C-alpha positions in Angstrom: 162.6 85.5 46.2 160.2 84.6 49.1 159.7 87.2 51.7 160.9 86.2 55.2 158.9 86.8 58.3 160.2 87.0 61.9 157.3 85.8 64.0 157.6 86.7 67.6 155.1 84.7 69.6 155.4 83.0 73.1 152.5 80.6 72.8 153.7 77.5 70.8 150.3 76.6 69.4 149.6 80.1 68.2 153.1 80.3 66.7 152.6 77.0 64.9 149.2 78.1 63.5 150.4 81.4 62.2 153.6 79.8 60.8 151.5 77.3 58.7 149.2 80.1 57.5 152.2 82.2 56.4 154.1 79.3 54.8 151.0 78.3 52.9 150.9 81.8 51.5 154.5 81.5 50.3 156.4 83.2 53.2 159.5 81.8 54.9 159.0 82.0 58.7 161.5 82.2 61.6 160.0 82.0 65.1 161.2 83.7 68.2 159.4 82.9 71.5 160.7 85.8 73.6 161.5 89.5 73.1 165.1 88.8 74.0 165.4 86.1 71.4 163.8 88.3 68.7 166.4 91.0 69.4 169.2 88.5 69.3 168.0 87.3 65.9 167.7 90.9 64.7 171.3 91.7 65.8 172.6 88.5 64.1 174.6 89.3 61.0 173.4 86.2 59.1 169.7 86.6 59.8 167.4 87.8 57.0 163.8 88.9 57.4 161.6 91.4 55.6 158.9 92.0 58.2 158.4 91.4 61.9 155.1 90.1 63.3 155.4 91.1 66.9 153.2 89.9 69.8 153.0 92.3 72.7 152.6 90.1 75.8 155.7 87.9 75.7 155.7 86.5 79.2 158.2 87.4 81.9 160.8 89.0 79.7 160.7 92.3 77.8 157.4 92.9 76.0 156.8 93.3 72.3 157.0 97.1 72.3 160.4 97.1 74.0 161.7 94.4 71.7 160.4 96.2 68.6 162.2 99.4 69.7 165.5 97.6 70.1 165.0 95.8 66.7 164.2 99.1 64.9 167.3 100.7 66.5 169.4 98.0 64.7 167.4 97.2 61.5 165.3 99.2 59.1 162.4 96.7 58.8 158.6 97.1 59.0 157.1 95.9 62.3 153.4 94.8 62.4 152.0 94.2 65.9 150.0 91.0 66.2 148.2 90.7 69.5 145.0 89.4 71.2 144.8 92.6 73.3 142.5 95.4 72.2 142.5 97.4 75.3 143.2 101.2 74.6 146.2 101.3 77.0 147.8 98.3 75.2 147.2 99.8 71.7 148.5 103.1 72.9 151.8 101.5 73.9 152.4 100.5 70.2 151.8 104.0 69.0 155.1 105.1 70.6 156.9 102.7 68.2 157.4 103.3 64.5 155.1 100.4 63.5 153.1 99.7 60.4 149.9 98.6 62.0 148.1 96.5 64.6 146.3 93.3 63.8 144.2 91.3 66.2 145.2 87.6 66.3 141.6 86.4 65.7 141.5 88.3 62.4 141.2 86.2 59.2 144.3 85.4 57.1 142.9 87.8 54.5 143.1 90.7 57.0 146.6 89.6 58.1 147.9 89.4 54.5 146.3 92.8 53.6 147.9 94.4 56.6 151.3 92.9 55.7 151.1 94.1 52.1 150.2 97.6 53.4 153.2 97.4 55.7 155.5 96.5 52.8 154.1 99.4 50.7 154.4 101.9 53.6 158.0 100.8 54.3 158.9 101.0 50.6 157.4 104.5 50.4 159.4 105.5 53.6 162.6 104.3 52.1 161.9 106.1 48.8 161.2 109.3 50.7 164.4 109.0 52.8 166.4 108.4 49.6 164.9 111.5 48.1 165.7 113.5 51.2 169.3 112.3 51.2 169.6 113.2 47.5 168.1 116.6 48.2 170.6 117.2 51.1 173.5 116.1 48.9 172.3 118.5 46.1 171.9 121.3 48.6 175.4 120.7 50.0 176.8 120.6 46.5 175.0 123.8 45.6 176.3 125.5 48.8 179.9 124.5 47.8 179.4 125.9 44.3 177.9 129.2 45.7 180.7 129.5 48.3 183.3 129.1 45.5 181.9 132.2 43.7 183.8 135.4 44.3 180.6 137.3 43.9 178.1 137.6 46.8 174.9 135.6 46.4 171.9 136.2 48.5 168.5 134.5 48.4 165.5 136.7 49.5 162.0 135.4 50.0 158.6 137.2 49.6 158.8 138.6 53.2 162.2 140.2 52.2 164.0 137.9 54.6 167.4 136.5 53.6 167.1 132.7 53.6 170.5 132.0 52.2 173.9 133.7 51.6 177.2 132.5 50.4 180.6 133.1 51.9 181.4 136.1 49.6 178.1 137.8 50.7 178.9 137.3 54.3 182.4 138.8 53.8 180.9 141.8 52.1 178.3 142.2 54.9 181.0 141.7 57.5 179.2 138.9 59.5 177.7 135.5 59.2 174.1 135.0 58.2 173.6 132.6 61.2 174.2 135.5 63.5 170.7 136.7 62.7 167.3 135.2 63.1 165.6 135.5 59.7 167.1 138.9 59.0 165.6 141.3 56.5 167.8 142.2 53.5 168.8 145.6 54.7 169.5 144.3 58.2 171.9 141.7 56.8 173.7 144.2 54.6 173.3 147.2 56.9 171.5 149.9 54.9 171.0 153.4 56.1 167.4 152.9 57.1 168.1 150.3 59.7 169.7 153.0 61.9 166.3 154.6 62.2 163.9 151.7 61.9 165.7 148.4 62.4 164.0 145.1 61.3 161.6 146.9 59.0 163.4 146.6 55.7 160.9 147.0 52.9 158.3 148.6 55.1 159.5 152.1 55.7 158.9 155.3 53.8 162.6 155.3 52.9 162.2 152.0 51.2 160.0 153.5 48.5 163.1 155.4 47.3 165.4 152.5 47.6 166.2 151.2 44.2 167.8 148.1 45.6 164.5 147.2 47.4 162.4 148.1 44.4 164.4 145.9 42.1 164.2 142.9 44.4 160.4 143.4 44.8 160.0 143.6 41.0 161.9 140.3 40.7 159.7 138.6 43.3 156.4 140.0 42.1 156.9 140.2 38.3 160.0 138.1 37.6 161.9 141.1 36.4 165.7 140.7 35.9 168.0 143.6 36.6 171.7 143.7 35.7 174.6 145.8 36.9 172.9 148.4 39.0 174.7 150.3 41.8 173.6 151.3 45.3 175.2 152.9 48.3 175.2 151.1 51.6 176.3 151.9 55.1 177.7 148.6 56.1 178.0 147.9 59.8 179.8 144.5 60.2 182.2 143.1 62.8 185.0 145.3 61.4 183.0 148.5 62.1 180.8 150.8 60.0 181.9 151.8 56.4 180.3 153.2 53.3 180.3 151.0 50.3 179.1 150.9 46.7 177.5 147.6 45.7 176.9 146.6 42.1 174.1 144.1 41.9 171.9 142.0 39.7 168.6 140.3 40.5 166.8 137.3 39.1 163.9 135.1 40.4 163.7 131.4 41.0 161.4 129.0 42.8 162.2 127.0 45.9 159.6 124.5 47.3 156.9 126.4 45.4 158.0 129.8 46.8 159.4 132.7 44.8 162.9 133.5 45.7 164.9 136.5 44.5 168.6 135.7 43.8 170.7 138.8 44.2 174.3 138.7 43.0 176.4 141.6 44.3 180.0 142.7 44.7 181.7 145.6 46.5 182.9 148.0 43.9 183.9 150.8 46.3 187.6 150.7 45.4 186.8 150.7 41.7 184.3 153.6 42.2 186.9 155.6 44.1 189.5 155.0 41.5 187.1 156.2 38.8 186.2 159.3 40.8 189.9 160.1 41.3 190.5 159.7 37.6 187.6 162.1 36.8 189.0 164.5 39.3 192.5 164.3 37.8 191.0 164.7 34.4 189.2 167.8 35.5 192.3 169.2 37.0 194.2 168.4 33.9 191.6 170.1 31.8 191.6 173.1 34.0 195.4 173.4 33.9 195.3 172.9 30.2 192.8 175.6 29.7 194.8 177.9 31.9 198.0 177.3 29.8 196.1 177.9 26.5 194.6 181.1 27.8 198.0 182.2 29.0 199.5 181.5 25.7 196.8 183.3 23.9 197.2 186.4 26.1 201.0 186.2 25.5 200.5 185.9 21.7 198.0 188.8 21.7 200.5 191.1 23.4 203.1 190.6 20.7 203.1 193.3 18.0 201.1 195.8 20.0 202.0 199.6 19.7 204.9 200.6 21.8 206.7 197.3 21.4 210.5 197.7 20.9 
């Protein structure tokens, strides 16, 4: 299919000359003599064109830069400015528009066609990039939905130990939304003990050297080490107030845009831990009472048959 050109030119002789050059090269040409007419064509539902060759000085009406801006607001199409003006102030006006080049009218057809081909390539590359970005956003949204469906907290930590992502379960455990912070450190988001003494220095304090949670995440980031089912104690300080909690966590490393990211899965096992501690305490009490009964029985049995009985 032949490419269609919308040629915007107010001088009839120049418009005729360029139309013949373009048609000889195999293009279909539609001419608009004013900026207003060009915009009207662009807004028409039955018009089809693949590129706009836009003059800048279009007489008493709106100039080419204004017309180009209105066309681009309605159509995703490459605009190539075609003008006899080379003054810096004129060229500078076109730089404010998303155009694909500037060609002087006195240029040879070879230069014009090369500029048009480059405009087509740049526009195709732009569309491809936009498609990739949309696909990436859709994938990101899908991944976020999957993460939010998980009952386990998921937190993404970068090399600076900042939390760059967290799912709904992680925010519920921490007691606040991640967006509440500005690039929080891991301990600030979760609320570890050290933040009470040195806030916003997670991973940089002397206490961090003894923090197994920090060490495991650092090993994941620096050495790709995976850790499973470890426990740590946190002083959580969320919107519901401070509380002590045991977190069971696992770490793994992945890559995001070329950057190493530690993925930390964790869940609050405080209630389970307390039940286990209560069971151990009851077991100790039971053992203690059992031993007391056995000793009592032994003493009772030892007293039977002693001299003086009966």
